[in-house]
C-alpha positions in Angstrom: 0.0 0.0 0.0 2.8 2.4 0.8 4.4 1.7 -2.5 1.1 2.3 -4.3 0.7 5.6 -2.4 4.2 6.7 -3.4 3.7 5.9 -7.1 0.3 7.8 -7.1 2.0 10.8 -5.4 4.8 10.9 -8.0 2.3 10.6 -10.9 0.2 13.5 -9.5 3.3 15.6 -9.1 4.4 14.9 -12.7 0.9 15.9 -14.0 1.0 19.1 -12.0 4.4 20.0 -13.3 3.3 19.2 -16.9 0.3 21.6 -16.5 2.6 24.3 -15.3 4.9 23.8 -18.3 2.1 24.3 -20.7 0.5 27.2 -18.8 3.5 29.4 -18.1 4.7 30.1 -21.7 1.1 31.2 -22.6 1.2 33.7 -19.7 4.6 35.0 -20.7 3.5 35.4 -24.3 0.5 37.5 -23.3 2.5 39.8 -21.0 2.7 43.3 -22.5 6.2 44.7 -23.0 6.8 48.3 -22.2 6.4 50.7 -19.3 4.7 53.8 -20.7 1.6 53.0 -22.6 -0.6 55.1 -24.8 -4.1 53.6 -24.5 -6.7 54.1 -27.3 -10.1 52.6 -27.7 -13.1 52.7 -30.0 -15.6 52.1 -27.2 -17.4 55.4 -27.6 -18.3 54.5 -31.3 -18.4 50.7 -31.4 -22.2 50.4 -31.1 -22.9 51.1 -34.7 -22.7 49.5 -38.1 -19.4 50.1 -40.1 -18.3 48.9 -43.5 -14.9 48.1 -45.0 -13.9 49.7 -48.3 -10.8 48.2 -49.9 -9.1 50.2 -52.6 -6.6 48.2 -54.7 -4.1 50.6 -56.1 -0.5 51.2 -57.2 1.8 54.2 -57.5 2.1 53.7 -61.3 -1.7 53.5 -61.8 -2.6 56.8 -63.4 -6.3 56.4 -62.8 -5.9 55.4 -59.1 -5.8 58.9 -57.6 -9.4 59.5 -58.8 -10.5 56.3 -57.0 -8.7 57.3 -53.9 -10.6 60.6 -53.9 -13.9 58.6 -54.1 -12.9 56.5 -51.1 -11.8 59.6 -49.1 -15.1 61.4 -49.9 -17.1 58.4 -48.8 -15.2 58.2 -45.5 -15.9 61.9 -44.9 -19.5 61.6 -46.0 -20.3 58.8 -43.6 -18.2 60.2 -40.7 -16.4 57.2 -39.4 -18.8 54.6 -40.6 -16.6 53.8 -43.6 -13.1 52.4 -42.9 -10.8 52.5 -46.0 -7.8 50.3 -46.6 -5.6 51.1 -49.6 -4.0 47.9 -50.8 -0.9 48.3 -53.0 -0.6 45.1 -55.1 -0.1 43.9 -58.6 1.4 45.3 -61.8 1.2 49.0 -61.0 3.4 48.6 -57.9 6.5 47.9 -59.9 9.7 49.8 -59.1 12.0 52.0 -61.2 14.1 55.1 -60.9 11.0 57.4 -60.7 9.1 55.0 -58.3 11.9 53.6 -56.0 9.8 52.8 -52.9 7.8 49.6 -52.5 4.5 49.8 -50.7 3.5 46.2 -51.2 3.0 43.9 -48.2 2.7 40.2 -47.7 -0.8 40.5 -46.5 -1.8 42.7 -49.5 -0.2 40.2 -51.9 -2.0 37.4 -50.3 -5.4 39.1 -50.5 -4.7 39.9 -54.1 -3.3 36.5 -55.1 -4.8 33.4 -56.6 -6.0 32.2 -53.2 -7.4 35.6 -52.4 -9.6 37.9 -54.6 -7.4 38.4 -57.7 -8.4 42.1 -57.9 -5.3 43.5 -59.7 -5.7 40.8 -62.4 -9.1 42.5 -63.1 -7.3 45.9 -63.5 -6.8 48.9 -61.3 -8.4 50.8 -59.8 -10.9 48.3 -58.4 -12.0 47.5 -54.9 -14.5 45.7 -52.7 -17.2 46.7 -50.2 -17.2 44.3 -47.2 -15.8 41.7 -49.5 -19.5 41.0 -50.5 -20.9 40.2 -53.9 -23.6 42.8 -54.4 -26.4 41.9 -56.9 -25.9 43.9 -60.1 -22.6 45.3 -58.9 -20.5 42.2 -58.1 -17.7 41.5 -55.7 -14.9 43.4 -57.5 -16.1 46.9 -58.3 -15.0 50.0 -60.1 -14.9 53.1 -57.9 -18.1 54.4 -59.7 -20.0 51.6 -58.0 -18.6 52.2 -54.5 -21.1 54.8 -53.4 -24.2 52.7 -54.1 -22.7 49.6 -52.5 -21.6 51.5 -49.4 -25.1 52.9 -49.0 -26.6 49.4 -49.3 -24.1 47.9 -46.9 -24.7 50.5 -44.2 -28.4 49.7 -44.2 -27.8 46.0 -43.5 -28.1 44.5 -40.0 -25.6 45.4 -37.3 -24.3 41.8 -36.7 -21.5 42.2 -34.2 -20.2 44.9 -31.8 -16.4 44.9 -31.8 -14.4 46.8 -29.1 -10.8 47.4 -29.8 -8.3 48.7 -27.2 -4.6 49.3 -28.0 -1.8 49.9 -25.6 1.3 51.2 -27.3 4.7 51.9 -25.9 6.4 54.4 -28.3 9.9 53.8 -26.7 9.8 50.0 -27.1 7.6 50.4 -30.2 5.5 47.5 -28.7 1.8 47.4 -29.7 -0.7 45.4 -27.7 -4.2 44.9 -29.1 -7.3 43.6 -27.2 -10.4 42.7 -29.2 -13.8 41.9 -27.6 -17.0 41.2 -29.6 -20.6 40.7 -28.8 -22.9 39.3 -31.5 -26.1 41.2 -32.0 -27.8 38.6 -34.2 -27.9 34.9 -34.5 -25.3 33.7 -37.0 -24.8 30.3 -38.7 -21.2 30.2 -40.0 -17.9 30.2 -38.2 -16.2 33.6 -38.0 -12.6 34.9 -38.1 -11.0 38.0 -36.9 -8.3 39.9 -38.8 -6.1 42.7 -37.4 -4.0 44.8 -39.7 -2.1 48.1 -39.7 -2.7 51.1 -41.9 -0.7 54.4 -42.2 -1.7 57.9 -43.3 0.3 60.8 -44.6 3.0 58.9 -46.6 4.6 61.1 -49.2 5.9 59.7 -52.4 5.6 59.8 -56.2 2.3 58.8 -57.8 1.2 58.7 -61.5 -1.9 60.7 -62.2 -3.3 60.9 -65.8 -5.2 64.1 -65.0 -1.9 66.0 -64.5 0.7 67.2 -66.9 3.4 66.0 -66.4 1.6 62.9 -65.1 3.7 62.3 -62.0 3.0 63.9 -58.7 6.3 63.8 -56.7 4.8 64.7 -53.3 1.6 62.7 -53.5 0.1 62.0 -50.0 -1.0 58.4 -49.6 -3.7 57.7 -47.0 -4.9 54.6 -45.1 -2.2 52.5 -46.7 -2.0 48.8 -45.7 1.3 48.3 -43.9 1.1 44.8 -42.3 -0.9 42.2 -40.4 -0.9 41.7 -36.7 -2.4 38.2 -36.8 -1.6 37.0 -40.3 -3.1 37.7 -43.7 -6.3 35.8 -43.0 -6.5 36.4 -39.3 -7.5 33.8 -36.8 -10.5 31.7 -35.9 -12.8 33.7 -33.7 -16.3 32.4 -32.8 -17.6 29.1 -34.1 -21.1 28.8 -35.4 -23.9 28.5 -34.8 -23.8 31.8 -32.9 -26.6 33.1 -30.7 -27.5 36.7 -29.9 -25.3 38.1 -27.1 -22.6 35.4 -27.6 -19.2 36.9 -27.1 -15.6 36.3 -28.2 -12.3 37.9 -27.3 -8.6 37.7 -28.2 -5.4 39.6 -27.5 -2.2 40.2 -29.4 0.7 41.3 -27.4 4.1 42.8 -28.2 3.7 43.4 -31.9 6.9 45.1 -33.0 6.2 48.2 -35.0 8.6 48.6 -37.9 10.9 51.6 -37.7 9.9 52.7 -41.2 6.3 53.4 -39.9 5.5 56.8 -38.4 3.6 55.7 -35.3 1.8 59.0 -35.1 0.0 58.1 -38.3 -0.7 54.4 -37.7 -4.0 52.8 -37.0 -5.1 49.3 -36.2 -8.0 48.1 -38.3 -9.9 45.0 -37.0 -12.6 43.2 -38.9 -14.7 40.2 -38.1 -15.7 38.1 -41.1 -17.5 35.0 -42.2 -15.0 32.1 -42.4 -17.0 30.5 -45.3 -18.1 33.4 -47.6 -15.3 35.9 -46.4 -17.9 38.6 -46.1 -16.9 41.3 -43.6 -19.5 41.6 -40.8 -18.0 44.5 -38.9 -14.9 46.6 -39.0 -13.3 49.1 -36.5 -10.4 51.4 -36.6 -8.3 52.7 -33.7 -5.3 55.1 -34.0 -2.5 53.9 -31.8 -1.4 57.4 -30.5 
């Protein structure tokens, strides 16, 4: 009996130690790095429907500045209800002596590639509204169709409330992002969450066919996609079927902000989307400082 008791005690101790070994790395991974945090949140505006407008573009696309103006005007018209991401991908992002800086990203190339939406293959400028196929207007749309699709999308049901809080240490350049969601409707399919970075006020050359000469050397790029916090396609979020008031949350700690980014012009864009159809259900934007 004493031997049996000793063996049981040893086994119990080993199991306890094993649990600690699995648990501790998770706790360390989720520990925020930094000492002086700038905290930002969208909590005051998160209880309303917002839509994602993706503008696929390139610095050698002479028709793209006009499309960027359409996106900018829609964002201004709907006062925070339209979140724009400018995705530089495809043929018109090529480099030469006049256009020496690359604005492409891994996430942008993945979204544009054969396993993504293939938008640049359809020509630029083109874009998507909530990554949804609108009857009569389609999935991939010219900028002339964006206003109609934006109006329609904003009238659709508010499916999920997404609260985003960022804690950013500008000295360590460590970004910590907390995402919490509450579903406002029943939903059938699995959902995913994607967190990316955009940057405003980037100055560089841009071709513009409305100008003579047709190159603007000090063009100001806005809401440019700069990287992904949790991968090109995000992460699994809430599995379906989902009921009203079901919740989900996730945190991403210690994302190292690249030195080339001006952190005063960087925002986190978070969107929850349907894992099957890829349709965006809700999007939120938070400037990190």
